[in-house]
N, C-alpha and C positions, 0 to 999 in steps of 0.2 A: 444639451446644455444642462447643467445641474442647477438645483435650486440651493440656495444656501438656507441652513436652519439657524433658529434662533439660539442664542446660547443657553445652556441649561437653566440657568437661574431666572431667565427671563419670563417676564409673564405672558399669559395668553392675550391676544387681543379682546378688547372689551366684547366684541360681538359673540364669540364664542363662550365666554364667560357668562354671559346672560342667558344663553342657551343650553348650558349645562344640565339644566333639569328636565330638558325634552325627552331623552332618550329613556330616564328610568319611567317618566309618566307615560311614553309610550308602550313601553314593557308592561306598565301595569294595565293599561287599557285594553291591550289586545292579547295579554297572556293571563293575567291573574282575576281580572274581570269575569271573562268567559267561563274559569274554571271555577270562580266562587258562585256563578250563576247556575252553573251544572250541578254543583253539589247543593245548592239550595233547592233545584227542581227535584233531586234524587231524595233529599229528606223530607219534602212534602210528599213525594211519590211513596216513599215508605210509611208516611205517617198516616195518610188519607187514601192511598191507593191510586194506581196510575190514571182511572178515568176522572176520578175526581180532581186529579192534579191538571189534566187538559181541560177539565170545565173551569177550574179556577184562572188558568192561563188565559181562556177566552172571554171569561166574566172580567178578568182585570183588564184586557184590552177593551172591551166595550165600555165599561165604567171610565177608563181613561180616555177615550175617545169623546164620550159625552162631557167629560171635565173640560178637556182642551176646548172643545166647541164653546161651552159656557163660558169659561174664563178669557178665553181668546176674543170673544164677542165683546164682554165686559171691557176687557183692556182696550180694544180697539174704539170702543164708545168714548172712553174715558180719554184716550189719545186725542181724538177729533174734538171733543169738548175744551180740552186744555188748549189746543191750537186756535179754535174759533175764539176762546176768551183771551189771546193773545199773551198766554204765559207760556213759560219753558216747562215742556213735559217731561222733565227728568224721570219724575217717578213713574210715569205711565209708559215710557220707554224701557226703564228697568224691568217693570211688570212684564211686559212684552216680550223682553229678552229672556226672562224666567221661565214664563209660560212656552216658549219656544224652545228653549233647551229641555225643560221637563216633557214636552212632547217628543222631542227626538230622542230622549232617554227612553220613553215609553214605546218606542218601535221596535227595541229588541226584545225577543222573548226572554221571559225570565221575572223573578220576582222581585230581585235585588234593586236593579235599575229602574224598574217599575216603580218600586216603594219611593226611591229618590226622586224620580221624576213627578209623582202625586205630591210629595213635599214641596216640590218647587211651584206646583200648579195651585194648590188650595190657597185661598185667599187668606187663612188665618194663620199658615206658616211661611207663605211667601214675604212677609216683612223681615223675618230673620234673614233670609236667602238674600233680599234686597241690600240689607246693611253689609252682610258679607260681599256681595258683589261692588258694592260701592267702595269698601275699603280698598278691594283688589284693583280697581279702576283708579282710584286716587293714588295708590302706590306705583301704579305703570306711568302716570302721567308725568310728564317731564315739562317743567316750566324753564324757559329759555331766560337767561339773565336780561335785565334791563339795559338797553344801549341808548345812550344820550341820543335825542333826536327821533327815536323810535317808541313806538307805544309799548306797554308792558306785554309780556307774553311773546314778544317777537324777538328773536336773536338777532345779532348784528349780522347785516346784509340782507335782512328781509323786511327792511321800512318801506315807507311810501315812496314810489318811483323809482323803486331798484328794478333792474331789467330781469332780475330772477324772479321777482315778484312783484309785478306790475301792480300799481295803485295811485291813487291821487298824489300828485306831486304839489310843489308850491303854486304851480299854474293851473292847478285844476285837475278835475277827473282825467284820465287818460285811458282811451279804449284803445287798444292794441288788436288788429286784425288786418284781414285784406279785403279790399274794396273788389266785389265782383260785378261786373256789368250785365 
């Protein structure tokens, strides 16, 4: 059985258009970044010598591990305090995510990704990264249109008492499940 193709002028489905940036990003991540890291290591090696380059890479890893431990602990304490205080820990969660991303970047050997990781971890450079992360997340969020009888933020078909998304109906809260003896 053969599949029919869309006419030439037809546009791609929205799912494919949204992910068109993924392949170039993966090419950069797996080809360009390692080549840039190798180039940077070679440049540092020519400048200070191979043994000092190795020493700098080890020192960079040790400083990064210490910084991740210190800032991760601070972020964890701030998150706990926000939750105990009963407020939404948006800033604390963003800081934790940035420290996690920075620590992950520091796992790879090299100077360039380590520098980017340290910039994400340091407390005085993190607010810039937090604003960037916030703007990216805000652009990615999709707010469904308001449907009559349904609270804002829910699309049609996902209101209270709907079978696809159960919730309290006019009779009160409904708990769906199986009774086990």
